[in-house]
Structures are given as structure tokens and as C-alpha cells.
N, C-alpha and C positions, 0 to 999 in steps of 0.2 A: 832196763830193769836194774834198780839199784842193789836188790835184794833186802832193803832195809824193812824189817816188820812193822806193821801198822799198830801204832800206839793209841790207845783210847784215853782221854783228858775228861777229867769229872770237871763240871762246872757248878758254881752256886749259884742260887737264884738271882742273886744282883747281878752276876756276870751276864746270866741269859737276858736277865730285863736291859741290860745295857748294849748288848749285840742287837735286840728286838728294836730299841729305840734307834739305833743307827741306821737299822735297816727301813724303819718307817720314814726317817729323814730322807733317804735316799728317795723313796718312792714320792715324797712329798716334794721333791726338789728342792730341799733345804740343804745348806752345808753341811759338812761334818757325817754325811750319811755314808754307809757301805753295806753292800750286800751280806745278809746272814748268812754264815758257813757254819753248821753244827756238824759238820762230818765228823765221824768217829769221836763224837764225844758223848758224855755218860749225862743224861738229863732225866735220870730216873725219879718220876713222882714230883717234876718240876710244872709250874704253872705257866701255860703260855694262852691262857683263855683268850678269846675274843681280839687276839693280836692278828694284825695284816703282815702275813709272811708270805706273801706270794713270792714265787722265785727261788725261795732260800733251799738251801742244801742241807739235808739231814741224812745223807748217804751214811749207812754203814752204824747210825747212831743207835745207840741204846735209849730208847725212849718206854721202857717198861712203867706203867701207870702214869704216864705224862697227861696233862690235863691241856688239850687244845678245842675245848667246848666253845664253840662260836667263832672260832678263828678262821681268817681267811687264806687257804693255802693253795690257792690255784697255781699250777705250773710247778709246784715244790717239788724237790726229789727226795724221794723217801726209800731210793735203792738200796735192797738188803738191810734195811733198819729193824731192829727188833722193838714192835709195837705193841706187845702184848700187855694187855689189860689197859691200854691207852684209852682216854676219853676224847672222842671226836665227835661228840653230840652235837648236830647242827653245824658242823664244821662245813666249809666249802672246799673241795680239794678237785675241783674240774681240771681236767688234764693233766692230774699229778702223776708222777712217776713213782708207783708203789711195786715195780719188779722185785720179787724175791722178799719183799717184806714179811716179816712174821707179824700177824695180827691177831693170834690166838686171844680170844677173851676181850677183844677190844670191844668199845661200844661205838657204832657209827649211827647211832639212831637218828633219822632225820638227816644225814649228811648227805652232801651234793658231790658225787663222784662221776658226774657225766665226763665220758671221754677219757676217763683215768685209766693207766695202764698197770693190772695187777698180774701180769703174766710171770713166769718163772724167771729167776733171777740170781745171781751169785757174785760176791766179790772174793777175787783169788788173790794171794799174795804169797810173795816169795819163801820158801821154807828149806833149810840146808838138806833135809833127808827126803822128802817128798816133791821137791822142786817147786810146786804149786800145792797150796794147799787152801780150802775155803774158810772163811772167818767162823770162828767156833759158833757163834750163836744163831749161825746163818745155814738153813737148808736150801737145796737147789730149787725148790718150788716154792711158791707163795702159801704160807700157811694162815689160813683165816678160821682153824678149826674153833667153833664155840663162839665165834664173834657175833656180834649183834648188829646188822646191816636193817634194822626194822625202819621202813618208811625211807631208806636212803634211795636217792637216785643214782643209779648205776647204768644210765642208759648209754649206749655205745661206748661202754668201756671195754678194756680187754682183759679178760680174766681167763685166758687158756692155760689149762694145766694147773689152776689153783685148787689148792687142799682146803677145802671149807666143810668138813665132816661135823656135823649137827651144828650147823650156822644158823642164824635166824634172819630169814630174809622176808619176815611178814610184812605185806604191804609195801616192798620195795618197788621200784621203777627200774625194770632193767629191758627197756626198748631196744630192739639190735643188738645186745650184749653178746659178745663171745664168750663162750664158758667150754669151748671143745676139750674135751679131755678131761674136765674138772672133776675133783671127787668131792661130790655134794651128798654122799651118802648119810642118810637121817637128817638132813637140814629140813628147814621149814620155809614154803614159800606160799603160806597161807595169804590168799587175796592178792598177792604179787603181781605185777605185770609184766610177762614175758613175751609181749609180742614183736615177732620178728627175731626173736634171741636164737642162737646156734649153740646146742648143747650135745652136738655131736659126738659120740665116743665118751659121754662122761657117765660117771657112776651114779645113777639117781636111783639107787637102791635105799628102799624105806624113806623116800622124801616124800614129803607133804605138799602138794601142789593144790589141795581143795580151796575151791573158789578163785584159783588164781586165772589170770589171762594167757591162755598158751595159743593165740592166733598166730599162725606162721611160725610158730616155734619148732625147730628142728631138733630130732632127737634120734638121727639115723646111728646105729650100733651102739646107742645107749644101753645102760645096764638098767633095765626098769622093775626089777623083781622087788614087790613090797610096795611099787609107788602108787601113791593115792591121789586121783585126779576128781575126786567127788566134787560136782557143782563147778568145776573149771569151763570156762569159755573156750572154746576151739572154733575151728572153721566150720565145724558141723551145724545147721541151723538149730536155733532153740526155740521150741515149740512151734507154732505154725511156720512153715517157709513162706515167705513172701512171693515166692516165685510159682507158688501152688494155688495162689487166690485167683479167683473167676476173674475179676476185674484188676490189671495191673496197678501196683501201688501207686506209681507216677499218676494215672489217671483218676486214683480214689484222691490223691492231694489236690489235684487241680478242679475235681469236683467241689470239695471241702471249701477251697478258698474262693471258688465262685459263690457257694454259698453264703460265705461271710461276706464277701464284695456286696452280695446283692439282698443282704438282712432275710436270708433264706428264701427269695422269690426263685431263685435257680440253683441248680447243683444240689448237692445233699452232703451231710456230715458223713464222715468217714470214721470206720470203727476197725482197730488194730489190738484189741486187746489179745494178749499172748502170743503176738507175731515180731519174728525177727526181722527189723529194720534196719539192719546195719548197711545193706546194700544201697540205701537211699544216700548217703555221705553227707548230704547238705539239705537243710529245710530254712537256712539262714533267710531272715527278712519275711518269712512267709507268714500269712496271717490264718491262724488256724484256731480261732476261738474255739473252746467245748471239744479239744482233739480228745479222743478216747485211745489210750496204749496202756491199759491197766495189765500189768505183767510183762510187758513187751519187752523187747531187747534192742536198746537206742545206743549200744557202746560207740563211743568216738565219734557220734552225729554232730553235726555243725547245725547248732539251732540260734546263733547269734542273732539277737534282735527279733527274734519270732514272736509273733502275738498269739499267747496260749492262755489268754484268760479262761479261767474255768475249767482247766484241762484236768483230765482223770488220767493221772499216772501213777496210782498206787502200786506198789511192789515192782516199777518199771527198773529196768538194768540201765541208769544213767551214767555209767562209770564214763570217765575222760569225756563227756560231752562239754560242747561249750554252749552255755546260756548266757552268755554276756550281754546285758542290756535287754534281756528278753521280759516281755511282759507275762508273769506268771500270778496275776492277781485272783485270788480265789481259787488257785490250783489245789488239786489233792495229791501230795506226793506221800502219803502215808506209807511208809516201810520201803520206801524207795532206795535205791543204792545210787548215791551222788559221790561216791570216793573219787578224788582226784578232777572233780568237775570244776570248770571255771563258771562262776555265777557273780562274776564282777557287776556290779551297777544293775543287778537283776530285780525286777520288781515283784516282790512276794508279798506286798500288803493285801488289804480286804479289796473285794470287788464289790462296787456300789450296784445292787440290784434295784427293781420297782421297788416303789412305797419307802425309798430310802434304807432300805435293808442293807447290811453288809455282810458279806460270805467272806471270813477270812481264810488265808492259804493254811493246809495243813502240811507240817512236815514232822508229825508223829512218827517215832519209831525209823526216822529217817537214818539211813547210814552215810554220814557226809565227813568222812575220814579224810584229813589232808585237801578238803575241800576251799577253793577262794572264794570267800563271800565280801569281798572288800566292797564297800560302797552300797552293799544290796539294802533293798527297803523291806526289812521284816516286820513292820507294822503289824501288830495284833497278830502276827503268825502263832499258830498252836505246834511248837514244837517239841512236845512231852515226850520223854524216852527216847531222843535222838541220840546218835554217836556223833559229836563233834570234835573228836580227838585230832588234834595237831591241824585243824581248820583255821583257817585266816577270815577273823571277822571285824578286823580294823576298819572304822568309818561306817561300820553297818547300822543302819537305823533300827533299833530294836525296840521302840517305844510300845509297851502296852503287851509285848509278845510273851508268851509262857514257854518256859523252859524246864519244867518241873521233871526231876530224874534224869536229866542229860548228861551226858558225859562230856568233860572238856580237858580232858588228858592232853597237854603240850599244846592247847589252842591258844591263839592270839587274839585278845579282846582289848577293847578301850576300858580305861578306869572308870568311865562312867555306865558300863555296861550293867552293871546289878542295878544301880539307881533307875535304870531306864525301863527296864522290863518289869512286866507285871508280877511274875513270879519265878522263883528260880529253886522252890523245895525240893529236897533229895537230890540236888544236881552232885555230879562226882567230880572232884579236883577243879572245882571253879577257882577257888583261891589259889591254886598253882598255874593257872593259865596265864 
């Protein structure tokens, strides 16, 4: 210990840019590169948007109002940094060290914080009177009060002891996240996915978990006064318990497949309207033409490559399902919840019927927030009034599709999207997508 007091250095935007450029040269293997170190610097309101600063050091830095939107900050160190009001929208912070960081009022909408560490932490320095003193801008716990984590991926991150009162975790992914002893009083987790998360001993008073996924979520010794779980998906069966059916689900599926394979000569079609089918885990590659599961719960089911032509899936819970490469031509998904589902290369075009009639697929009123529709065939689809916020539609074929009144807040679409569709009258935030 030298006893020397930590001093902060204020940098200009030009100095910041020069350090960033040297860091990027290092990562690209070019000469003149050097790891970026912003430890104990003042970067208030500076712009570092879209920079690749993986492994950079921001320990103890003052980052109030700093713009990191779209930046790559994987494995970066933000230990005990002051990040109040920082803009990290769409940034990648995988495995970042955010212990003890102050994130009050920060915007992390759509950020990826997979396996990030947001536990308590503090920096101590020598003090003549106190011996050891904590940095003045730092508290001993991570302070994320009023922070915006909307749609952020916090899966498997470490958030033990975090103070996040009145924070917004709407639609966030918190799979397996450890939030033991966290102060989450008054926070919103509407539509968030907390499957396997550990909130033991946390303060969940007045917290809103409406329509969230709480499968396997631990809340032992947690304070739950005023907690709202309306519409939340838990371990309890939703609607009809598949185990209570007269004929086992697996047998009905086998009968349906045989009915399809023999053109109706053998077997019979299944009917799972309002049934909780989560116990199936996988129907990948199955031939299930005219599959009926209206209002059913198929959360997390593997349906990759399944043949589901003409399926009836109105108001079904299809969150987190894999429908990659599946054939859903002519399917009816009116009002279905497809949030965070994988529909890459999925066929949702029209189904050719007898007499050369075409049956278009219906996505009317669908909830497809953060859904991956890259390369999907959506020709002539009826997607009026759908919510495609933050969905990815790059490479999707939307020729003659109708998206009247649909919402595209934060969605990723191709430049030719508007020119390809049949109509987008009344669409919301399409120009900002």
C-alpha cells in the first residue's frame, strides 16, 4: 500500500477516440495497438457508440450519461464504475464485470448481459483518518434503481444483492440468473423470462411479474407482499393437464402422424385445444398437418422442421419455441404469443387447396416481440395488428403480405420491406425500424 489517493482524469472526446482506435488496432492484430484503459477517468456524456471495446478497463470510471449504444463490451471491466444515465441500448456485455457499478437510470434496452457479474463490489483507497475509505461515488452494492433493462438478455448473470428498485425488466431474459438477496421492490418484470432464476431472500414487494415465465423460479424466504403474478407461467399446468387426458399425448401424436402418412386411411387427427403440452419437449420433424392446439401451451417446445400445414394455433402460447424450417403454410396463429421464438426459414406462405385455391397464413394480432423471422416465407400472410417489436425480419419474404396496424418498434427489416408488402396502413414505428 502506497497510501496515494486515487485521482480522476477527465478526458476529451478526441482522447477517448484515440484510445478506442488503439484498442481496435490491438484486436485486429495491427501494429500500434494497446488495450484500452479508462480506469478512474471521467467520460461523462462522451460517445463510444458502436465501438468494439471488449476486455477494456473502466474500473471506477465516471460514465454518467456516456453513450455505449451498439458497442461490443464483452468481458469489459466496469468494477465500481458510475454508470448513471448511461446509454447501453443494444450493447453486448457478455461476461462483463459490473460488480458494484451504479446503474441508476441507465438504459440497457435490448442489451446482452449473458453471464455478466452484477454483484456487490467497492473500491477502497488509503485514507489518513479512516485507514481505508470507499470511493465517494460508490456504494457497496450494485445500484440499478430505475434502470431500463427492457428486452435485455441477463441469462446466467450474477446479480446477488443488486439494488434495482423500480427498475424495468419488461421482456428481459433472465434464464438461470442469480438474484438472491436482491432489492427489486416495485420493479416490473412484465413478460420477462425468469425460468430457473434464483430470487431467494430477495425483496419482491410490489413487483410486477404479470405474464412472466416463472418456471422453476426460486423465491424461498423472499418478501412477496403486493407481488403481482397475474397470467404468469409457472410449473402448474395451464388449462387442461396433459396427464389427465384419457389417451396419452404421445399415443395421440403417433395416431396423428399415421393419419397424415396414410392420407387419412389409418390413425386419426389429434385435438389439443387448451391443453398444456410442455411435457412433450420435442415434436421436431413430425408430420402433423391440420394440428389443432388452439389456446394450448407449447412454451419452449422443439418443433424444428415439423410439418404443420393448416395448423390451428390461435391464441397458443408459443414463447421460446423452435419452429426453424417448419412448414406452417396456411396455418392460423391469430392472437398467438410467439415472443422470443425461433422462426428462421419457417414457411408461412399460402397453402394450395383443391381447385387452385390459396389459404394464406394468419398472424393477425400475433405477439412476436423479439422473434427471429430471418429468411421466413411470409408471402400473402395476414399479419394485421401484430406486435413485431424488436423482431428480426431480415431476409424474410413479405411479398403481398398485409401488416396493417402492426407495431415495428425496434424491429430489424430490410430496406425493400415496405415496397414488397401489400399494405402497412396504420403501422407503428415502421420508419424507425
